[in-house]
Structures are given as C-alpha cells and as structure tokens.
N, CA, C and O atoms as a Maestro MAE file, in Angstrom:
{
 s_m_m2io_version
 :::
 2.0.0
}

f_m_ct {
 s_m_title
 :::
 protein
 m_atom[232] {
  # First column is atom index #
  i_m_mmod_type
  r_m_x_coord
  r_m_y_coord
  r_m_z_coord
  i_m_residue_number
  s_m_chain_name
  s_m_pdb_residue_name
  s_m_pdb_atom_name
  i_m_atomic_number
  :::
  1 25 -15.582 -9.822 30.692 1 A "MET " " N  " 7
  2 3 -14.113 -8.857 30.599 1 A "MET " " CA " 6
  3 2 -14.178 -8.079 31.319 1 A "MET " " C  " 6
  4 15 -15.329 -7.851 31.691 1 A "MET " " O  " 8
  5 25 -13.266 -7.369 31.836 2 A "ALA " " N  " 7
  6 3 -13.126 -6.372 31.857 2 A "ALA " " CA " 6
  7 2 -12.887 -4.931 30.903 2 A "ALA " " C  " 6
  8 15 -12.110 -5.031 29.953 2 A "ALA " " O  " 8
  9 25 -13.517 -3.685 31.145 3 A "HIS " " N  " 7
  10 3 -13.044 -2.943 29.761 3 A "HIS " " CA " 6
  11 2 -11.695 -2.197 30.624 3 A "HIS " " C  " 6
  12 15 -11.582 -1.805 31.785 3 A "HIS " " O  " 8
  13 25 -10.874 -2.215 29.590 4 A "THR " " N  " 7
  14 3 -9.388 -1.366 30.026 4 A "THR " " CA " 6
  15 2 -9.609 -0.354 29.359 4 A "THR " " C  " 6
  16 15 -10.442 -0.228 28.461 4 A "THR " " O  " 8
  17 25 -8.855 0.438 29.775 5 A "ALA " " N  " 7
  18 3 -8.434 1.865 28.997 5 A "ALA " " CA " 6
  19 2 -7.282 1.192 27.065 5 A "ALA " " C  " 6
  20 15 -6.444 0.294 27.149 5 A "ALA " " O  " 8
  21 25 -7.570 1.835 25.818 6 A "PRO " " N  " 7
  22 3 -6.666 1.589 25.086 6 A "PRO " " CA " 6
  23 2 -4.973 1.641 25.094 6 A "PRO " " C  " 6
  24 15 -4.547 2.594 25.747 6 A "PRO " " O  " 8
  25 25 -4.381 1.152 24.746 7 A "ARG " " N  " 7
  26 3 -3.139 0.946 24.856 7 A "ARG " " CA " 6
  27 2 -2.291 1.824 23.987 7 A "ARG " " C  " 6
  28 15 -2.289 1.810 22.756 7 A "ARG " " O  " 8
  29 25 -1.580 2.581 24.758 8 A "ARG " " N  " 7
  30 3 -0.203 3.474 23.898 8 A "ARG " " CA " 6
  31 2 0.624 3.678 24.351 8 A "ARG " " C  " 6
  32 15 0.895 4.075 25.484 8 A "ARG " " O  " 8
  33 25 1.329 3.359 23.275 9 A "THR " " N  " 7
  34 3 2.927 3.290 23.374 9 A "THR " " CA " 6
  35 2 3.592 4.873 23.334 9 A "THR " " C  " 6
  36 15 3.117 5.988 23.116 9 A "THR " " O  " 8
  37 25 4.861 4.384 23.642 10 A "ALA " " N  " 7
  38 3 5.190 5.825 23.780 10 A "ALA " " CA " 6
  39 2 6.418 5.859 22.630 10 A "ALA " " C  " 6
  40 15 7.054 6.875 22.348 10 A "ALA " " O  " 8
  41 25 6.585 4.726 22.113 11 A "PHE " " N  " 7
  42 3 7.471 4.775 20.633 11 A "PHE " " CA " 6
  43 2 6.707 5.280 19.150 11 A "PHE " " C  " 6
  44 15 7.163 5.834 18.149 11 A "PHE " " O  " 8
  45 25 5.693 4.935 19.422 12 A "ALA " " N  " 7
  46 3 4.515 4.924 18.287 12 A "ALA " " CA " 6
  47 2 3.457 5.412 18.720 12 A "ALA " " C  " 6
  48 15 2.525 4.642 18.955 12 A "ALA " " O  " 8
  49 25 3.313 6.766 18.935 13 A "PRO " " N  " 7
  50 3 1.774 7.347 19.099 13 A "PRO " " CA " 6
  51 2 1.143 7.045 17.843 13 A "PRO " " C  " 6
  52 15 1.860 7.111 16.845 13 A "PRO " " O  " 8
  53 25 -0.250 6.679 17.683 14 A "ARG " " N  " 7
  54 3 -1.333 6.930 16.475 14 A "ARG " " CA " 6
  55 2 -1.471 8.684 16.144 14 A "ARG " " C  " 6
  56 15 -1.840 9.527 16.962 14 A "ARG " " O  " 8
  57 25 -1.057 8.936 14.689 15 A "ARG " " N  " 7
  58 3 -2.114 10.020 14.597 15 A "ARG " " CA " 6
  59 2 -2.687 9.885 13.569 15 A "ARG " " C  " 6
  60 15 -2.417 9.077 12.680 15 A "ARG " " O  " 8
  61 25 -3.621 10.744 13.598 16 A "THR " " N  " 7
  62 3 -4.847 10.732 12.777 16 A "THR " " CA " 6
  63 2 -4.997 11.499 11.680 16 A "THR " " C  " 6
  64 15 -4.607 12.636 11.947 16 A "THR " " O  " 8
  65 25 -5.439 11.396 10.401 17 A "GLY " " N  " 7
  66 3 -4.775 12.199 8.971 17 A "GLY " " CA " 6
  67 2 -4.700 11.506 8.189 17 A "GLY " " C  " 6
  68 15 -5.015 10.331 8.378 17 A "GLY " " O  " 8
  69 25 -4.308 11.898 7.136 18 A "ARG " " N  " 7
  70 3 -3.705 11.265 5.904 18 A "ARG " " CA " 6
  71 2 -2.245 11.087 6.036 18 A "ARG " " C  " 6
  72 15 -1.422 11.563 6.818 18 A "ARG " " O  " 8
  73 25 -2.161 10.276 5.061 19 A "ARG " " N  " 7
  74 3 -0.550 9.772 4.727 19 A "ARG " " CA " 6
  75 2 0.372 11.136 3.575 19 A "ARG " " C  " 6
  76 15 -0.214 12.145 3.181 19 A "ARG " " O  " 8
  77 25 1.109 10.975 3.406 20 A "HIS " " N  " 7
  78 3 1.797 11.899 2.666 20 A "HIS " " CA " 6
  79 2 1.855 10.839 1.108 20 A "HIS " " C  " 6
  80 15 2.567 9.842 1.219 20 A "HIS " " O  " 8
  81 25 1.310 10.994 0.048 21 A "PRO " " N  " 7
  82 3 1.542 10.310 -1.412 21 A "PRO " " CA " 6
  83 2 2.701 9.624 -1.744 21 A "PRO " " C  " 6
  84 15 2.781 8.507 -2.254 21 A "PRO " " O  " 8
  85 25 3.754 10.512 -1.359 22 A "LEU " " N  " 7
  86 3 5.282 10.007 -1.205 22 A "LEU " " CA " 6
  87 2 5.471 9.306 -0.580 22 A "LEU " " C  " 6
  88 15 6.264 8.466 -1.006 22 A "LEU " " O  " 8
  89 25 4.888 9.072 0.975 23 A "VAL " " N  " 7
  90 3 5.500 8.046 1.721 23 A "VAL " " CA " 6
  91 2 4.732 7.000 1.029 23 A "VAL " " C  " 6
  92 15 5.410 6.054 0.631 23 A "VAL " " O  " 8
  93 25 3.510 6.960 0.805 24 A "ALA " " N  " 7
  94 3 2.742 5.682 0.554 24 A "ALA " " CA " 6
  95 2 3.429 4.712 -0.704 24 A "ALA " " C  " 6
  96 15 3.594 3.492 -0.706 24 A "ALA " " O  " 8
  97 25 3.884 6.092 -2.153 25 A "THR " " N  " 7
  98 3 4.571 5.014 -2.344 25 A "THR " " CA " 6
  99 2 5.494 4.547 -2.474 25 A "THR " " C  " 6
  100 15 5.693 3.592 -3.225 25 A "THR " " O  " 8
  101 25 6.642 5.319 -1.491 26 A "LEU " " N  " 7
  102 3 7.832 4.397 -0.776 26 A "LEU " " CA " 6
  103 2 7.418 2.973 -0.447 26 A "LEU " " C  " 6
  104 15 8.143 1.994 -0.628 26 A "LEU " " O  " 8
  105 25 6.245 2.945 0.027 27 A "MET " " N  " 7
  106 3 5.862 1.750 0.819 27 A "MET " " CA " 6
  107 2 5.466 0.740 0.233 27 A "MET " " C  " 6
  108 15 5.750 -0.405 0.584 27 A "MET " " O  " 8
  109 25 4.607 1.107 -0.947 28 A "ALA " " N  " 7
  110 3 4.008 0.311 -2.234 28 A "ALA " " CA " 6
  111 2 5.455 -0.193 -2.837 28 A "ALA " " C  " 6
  112 15 5.538 -1.413 -2.980 28 A "ALA " " O  " 8
  113 25 6.512 0.522 -3.177 29 A "LEU " " N  " 7
  114 3 7.440 0.108 -4.259 29 A "LEU " " CA " 6
  115 2 8.067 -1.078 -3.963 29 A "LEU " " C  " 6
  116 15 8.340 -1.686 -4.998 29 A "LEU " " O  " 8
  117 25 8.325 -1.515 -3.195 30 A "PRO " " N  " 7
  118 3 9.321 -2.735 -3.079 30 A "PRO " " CA " 6
  119 2 8.781 -4.048 -2.931 30 A "PRO " " C  " 6
  120 15 9.539 -5.015 -3.013 30 A "PRO " " O  " 8
  121 25 7.182 -4.243 -2.657 31 A "LEU " " N  " 7
  122 3 6.234 -4.950 -3.282 31 A "LEU " " CA " 6
  123 2 5.683 -5.141 -4.174 31 A "LEU " " C  " 6
  124 15 5.059 -6.191 -4.325 31 A "LEU " " O  " 8
  125 25 5.734 -4.003 -5.247 32 A "ALA " " N  " 7
  126 3 5.519 -3.720 -6.626 32 A "ALA " " CA " 6
  127 2 6.413 -4.788 -7.521 32 A "ALA " " C  " 6
  128 15 6.185 -5.667 -8.352 32 A "ALA " " O  " 8
  129 25 8.068 -3.944 -6.581 33 A "ALA " " N  " 7
  130 3 9.255 -4.808 -7.245 33 A "ALA " " CA " 6
  131 2 9.146 -6.251 -6.924 33 A "ALA " " C  " 6
  132 15 9.670 -7.103 -7.642 33 A "ALA " " O  " 8
  133 25 8.394 -6.570 -5.729 34 A "LEU " " N  " 7
  134 3 8.735 -8.572 -5.795 34 A "LEU " " CA " 6
  135 2 7.550 -9.124 -6.584 34 A "LEU " " C  " 6
  136 15 7.633 -10.320 -6.861 34 A "LEU " " O  " 8
  137 25 6.106 -8.259 -7.131 35 A "LEU " " N  " 7
  138 3 5.277 -8.358 -7.809 35 A "LEU " " CA " 6
  139 2 5.981 -8.848 -9.157 35 A "LEU " " C  " 6
  140 15 5.949 -9.946 -9.712 35 A "LEU " " O  " 8
  141 25 6.643 -7.631 -9.499 36 A "LEU " " N  " 7
  142 3 7.104 -7.523 -10.475 36 A "LEU " " CA " 6
  143 2 8.195 -8.735 -11.225 36 A "LEU " " C  " 6
  144 15 8.324 -8.995 -12.421 36 A "LEU " " O  " 8
  145 25 8.779 -9.238 -10.223 37 A "LEU " " N  " 7
  146 3 9.830 -10.276 -10.507 37 A "LEU " " CA " 6
  147 2 8.644 -11.522 -10.504 37 A "LEU " " C  " 6
  148 15 8.484 -12.017 -11.619 37 A "LEU " " O  " 8
  149 25 7.890 -12.033 -9.536 38 A "VAL " " N  " 7
  150 3 7.368 -13.059 -9.581 38 A "VAL " " CA " 6
  151 2 6.754 -13.429 -10.712 38 A "VAL " " C  " 6
  152 15 6.866 -14.532 -11.248 38 A "VAL " " O  " 8
  153 25 5.834 -12.151 -11.242 39 A "PHE " " N  " 7
  154 3 4.915 -12.500 -11.991 39 A "PHE " " CA " 6
  155 2 5.265 -12.177 -13.453 39 A "PHE " " C  " 6
  156 15 4.331 -11.928 -14.217 39 A "PHE " " O  " 8
  157 25 6.372 -12.162 -13.853 40 A "ASP " " N  " 7
  158 3 6.617 -12.560 -15.648 40 A "ASP " " CA " 6
  159 2 7.301 -11.425 -16.009 40 A "ASP " " C  " 6
  160 15 7.958 -11.593 -17.036 40 A "ASP " " O  " 8
  161 25 7.410 -9.885 -15.333 41 A "GLY " " N  " 7
  162 3 7.935 -9.200 -15.980 41 A "GLY " " CA " 6
  163 2 6.627 -8.043 -16.658 41 A "GLY " " C  " 6
  164 15 5.399 -8.132 -16.670 41 A "GLY " " O  " 8
  165 25 7.642 -6.924 -17.206 42 A "TRP " " N  " 7
  166 3 6.613 -5.936 -17.103 42 A "TRP " " CA " 6
  167 2 5.510 -6.192 -18.086 42 A "TRP " " C  " 6
  168 15 4.723 -5.287 -17.807 42 A "TRP " " O  " 8
  169 25 4.873 -7.008 -19.255 43 A "GLU " " N  " 7
  170 3 4.426 -6.899 -19.987 43 A "GLU " " CA " 6
  171 2 2.921 -7.052 -19.150 43 A "GLU " " C  " 6
  172 15 1.979 -6.308 -19.421 43 A "GLU " " O  " 8
  173 25 2.824 -8.246 -17.979 44 A "THR " " N  " 7
  174 3 2.104 -8.416 -17.374 44 A "THR " " CA " 6
  175 2 1.322 -7.658 -16.593 44 A "THR " " C  " 6
  176 15 0.111 -7.818 -16.448 44 A "THR " " O  " 8
  177 25 2.331 -6.410 -15.826 45 A "VAL " " N  " 7
  178 3 2.045 -5.500 -14.696 45 A "VAL " " CA " 6
  179 2 1.581 -4.542 -16.032 45 A "VAL " " C  " 6
  180 15 0.449 -4.092 -15.856 45 A "VAL " " O  " 8
  181 25 2.112 -4.186 -17.150 46 A "ALA " " N  " 7
  182 3 1.718 -3.681 -18.222 46 A "ALA " " CA " 6
  183 2 0.045 -3.477 -18.312 46 A "ALA " " C  " 6
  184 15 -0.694 -2.514 -18.106 46 A "ALA " " O  " 8
  185 25 -0.172 -4.882 -18.727 47 A "THR " " N  " 7
  186 3 -1.409 -5.681 -18.821 47 A "THR " " CA " 6
  187 2 -2.614 -5.053 -17.768 47 A "THR " " C  " 6
  188 15 -3.596 -4.325 -17.912 47 A "THR " " O  " 8
  189 25 -1.977 -5.744 -16.665 48 A "GLN " " N  " 7
  190 3 -2.696 -5.689 -15.653 48 A "GLN " " CA " 6
  191 2 -3.486 -4.210 -15.287 48 A "GLN " " C  " 6
  192 15 -4.697 -3.991 -15.259 48 A "GLN " " O  " 8
  193 25 -2.063 -3.051 -14.953 49 A "ALA " " N  " 7
  194 3 -2.623 -1.528 -14.681 49 A "ALA " " CA " 6
  195 2 -3.487 -1.371 -16.247 49 A "ALA " " C  " 6
  196 15 -4.683 -1.119 -16.100 49 A "ALA " " O  " 8
  197 25 -3.243 -1.434 -16.985 50 A "SER " " N  " 7
  198 3 -4.336 -1.524 -18.136 50 A "SER " " CA " 6
  199 2 -5.879 -1.481 -18.005 50 A "SER " " C  " 6
  200 15 -6.772 -0.658 -18.205 50 A "SER " " O  " 8
  201 25 -5.743 -3.024 -17.485 51 A "SER " " N  " 7
  202 3 -7.534 -3.465 -17.169 51 A "SER " " CA " 6
  203 2 -7.517 -2.830 -15.708 51 A "SER " " C  " 6
  204 15 -8.664 -2.489 -15.421 51 A "SER " " O  " 8
  205 25 -6.834 -2.621 -14.936 52 A "VAL " " N  " 7
  206 3 -7.306 -1.784 -13.961 52 A "VAL " " CA " 6
  207 2 -7.883 -0.583 -13.711 52 A "VAL " " C  " 6
  208 15 -8.728 -0.302 -12.861 52 A "VAL " " O  " 8
  209 25 -6.950 0.627 -15.142 53 A "GLY " " N  " 7
  210 3 -7.083 1.897 -15.563 53 A "GLY " " CA " 6
  211 2 -8.641 1.831 -16.325 53 A "GLY " " C  " 6
  212 15 -9.331 2.842 -16.459 53 A "GLY " " O  " 8
  213 25 -9.067 0.457 -16.799 54 A "ALA " " N  " 7
  214 3 -9.734 0.433 -17.377 54 A "ALA " " CA " 6
  215 2 -10.825 0.491 -16.957 54 A "ALA " " C  " 6
  216 15 -11.683 1.236 -17.430 54 A "ALA " " O  " 8
  217 25 -11.020 -0.365 -15.885 55 A "MET " " N  " 7
  218 3 -11.919 -0.646 -14.853 55 A "MET " " CA " 6
  219 2 -12.663 0.321 -14.240 55 A "MET " " C  " 6
  220 15 -13.882 0.409 -14.095 55 A "MET " " O  " 8
  221 25 -11.265 1.439 -13.709 56 A "LEU " " N  " 7
  222 3 -11.540 2.768 -12.553 56 A "LEU " " CA " 6
  223 2 -12.831 3.927 -13.788 56 A "LEU " " C  " 6
  224 15 -13.523 4.819 -13.298 56 A "LEU " " O  " 8
  225 25 -12.851 3.563 -15.422 57 A "GLY " " N  " 7
  226 3 -12.494 4.417 -16.303 57 A "GLY " " CA " 6
  227 2 -12.068 5.532 -16.242 57 A "GLY " " C  " 6
  228 15 -12.627 6.616 -16.072 57 A "GLY " " O  " 8
  229 25 -10.459 5.085 -16.469 58 A "ARG " " N  " 7
  230 3 -9.361 6.559 -16.762 58 A "ARG " " CA " 6
  231 2 -9.076 5.851 -18.160 58 A "ARG " " C  " 6
  232 15 -8.312 6.373 -18.972 58 A "ARG " " O  " 8
  :::
 }
 m_bond[231] {
  # First column is bond index #
  i_m_from
  i_m_to
  i_m_order
  :::
  1 1 2 1
  2 2 3 1
  3 3 4 2
  4 3 5 1
  5 5 6 1
  6 6 7 1
  7 7 8 2
  8 7 9 1
  9 9 10 1
  10 10 11 1
  11 11 12 2
  12 11 13 1
  13 13 14 1
  14 14 15 1
  15 15 16 2
  16 15 17 1
  17 17 18 1
  18 18 19 1
  19 19 20 2
  20 19 21 1
  21 21 22 1
  22 22 23 1
  23 23 24 2
  24 23 25 1
  25 25 26 1
  26 26 27 1
  27 27 28 2
  28 27 29 1
  29 29 30 1
  30 30 31 1
  31 31 32 2
  32 31 33 1
  33 33 34 1
  34 34 35 1
  35 35 36 2
  36 35 37 1
  37 37 38 1
  38 38 39 1
  39 39 40 2
  40 39 41 1
  41 41 42 1
  42 42 43 1
  43 43 44 2
  44 43 45 1
  45 45 46 1
  46 46 47 1
  47 47 48 2
  48 47 49 1
  49 49 50 1
  50 50 51 1
  51 51 52 2
  52 51 53 1
  53 53 54 1
  54 54 55 1
  55 55 56 2
  56 55 57 1
  57 57 58 1
  58 58 59 1
  59 59 60 2
  60 59 61 1
  61 61 62 1
  62 62 63 1
  63 63 64 2
  64 63 65 1
  65 65 66 1
  66 66 67 1
  67 67 68 2
  68 67 69 1
  69 69 70 1
  70 70 71 1
  71 71 72 2
  72 71 73 1
  73 73 74 1
  74 74 75 1
  75 75 76 2
  76 75 77 1
  77 77 78 1
  78 78 79 1
  79 79 80 2
  80 79 81 1
  81 81 82 1
  82 82 83 1
  83 83 84 2
  84 83 85 1
  85 85 86 1
  86 86 87 1
  87 87 88 2
  88 87 89 1
  89 89 90 1
  90 90 91 1
  91 91 92 2
  92 91 93 1
  93 93 94 1
  94 94 95 1
  95 95 96 2
  96 95 97 1
  97 97 98 1
  98 98 99 1
  99 99 100 2
  100 99 101 1
  101 101 102 1
  102 102 103 1
  103 103 104 2
  104 103 105 1
  105 105 106 1
  106 106 107 1
  107 107 108 2
  108 107 109 1
  109 109 110 1
  110 110 111 1
  111 111 112 2
  112 111 113 1
  113 113 114 1
  114 114 115 1
  115 115 116 2
  116 115 117 1
  117 117 118 1
  118 118 119 1
  119 119 120 2
  120 119 121 1
  121 121 122 1
  122 122 123 1
  123 123 124 2
  124 123 125 1
  125 125 126 1
  126 126 127 1
  127 127 128 2
  128 127 129 1
  129 129 130 1
  130 130 131 1
  131 131 132 2
  132 131 133 1
  133 133 134 1
  134 134 135 1
  135 135 136 2
  136 135 137 1
  137 137 138 1
  138 138 139 1
  139 139 140 2
  140 139 141 1
  141 141 142 1
  142 142 143 1
  143 143 144 2
  144 143 145 1
  145 145 146 1
  146 146 147 1
  147 147 148 2
  148 147 149 1
  149 149 150 1
  150 150 151 1
  151 151 152 2
  152 151 153 1
  153 153 154 1
  154 154 155 1
  155 155 156 2
  156 155 157 1
  157 157 158 1
  158 158 159 1
  159 159 160 2
  160 159 161 1
  161 161 162 1
  162 162 163 1
  163 163 164 2
  164 163 165 1
  165 165 166 1
  166 166 167 1
  167 167 168 2
  168 167 169 1
  169 169 170 1
  170 170 171 1
  171 171 172 2
  172 171 173 1
  173 173 174 1
  174 174 175 1
  175 175 176 2
  176 175 177 1
  177 177 178 1
  178 178 179 1
  179 179 180 2
  180 179 181 1
  181 181 182 1
  182 182 183 1
  183 183 184 2
  184 183 185 1
  185 185 186 1
  186 186 187 1
  187 187 188 2
  188 187 189 1
  189 189 190 1
  190 190 191 1
  191 191 192 2
  192 191 193 1
  193 193 194 1
  194 194 195 1
  195 195 196 2
  196 195 197 1
  197 197 198 1
  198 198 199 1
  199 199 200 2
  200 199 201 1
  201 201 202 1
  202 202 203 1
  203 203 204 2
  204 203 205 1
  205 205 206 1
  206 206 207 1
  207 207 208 2
  208 207 209 1
  209 209 210 1
  210 210 211 1
  211 211 212 2
  212 211 213 1
  213 213 214 1
  214 214 215 1
  215 215 216 2
  216 215 217 1
  217 217 218 1
  218 218 219 1
  219 219 220 2
  220 219 221 1
  221 221 222 1
  222 222 223 1
  223 223 224 2
  224 223 225 1
  225 225 226 1
  226 226 227 1
  227 227 228 2
  228 227 229 1
  229 229 230 1
  230 230 231 1
  231 231 232 2
  :::
 }
}
C-alpha cells in the first residue's frame, strides 16, 4: 500500500491542546441525562458517583 499524506479537511482542522472544561461538561451532559433516565434515577447515579469517588480516593 502506498504511503500518502494525511488528509486534512478545510472545514474542521485539528487543533492540539486541551479542551476547555466547560465544553467537555456540555458535551457530557446529554449522555448523563440519558443514563439518568435509563438507569432508574438519582439514587443509582448518586450511589455510582459515591463509589467512583471512593475509588479515586476523594
């Protein structure tokens, strides 16, 4: 297979660096809301968040 130059699009150039935390939060909120509805509400989410926090040592 021939080696070609990497593709670059004019509409969405790749930037290096970190995403702003607010942008990351806004991206995650719809998925969090969907999981909240699918997995039985606040109690389950609170339990899982507590477990993750304990596992991370917070």
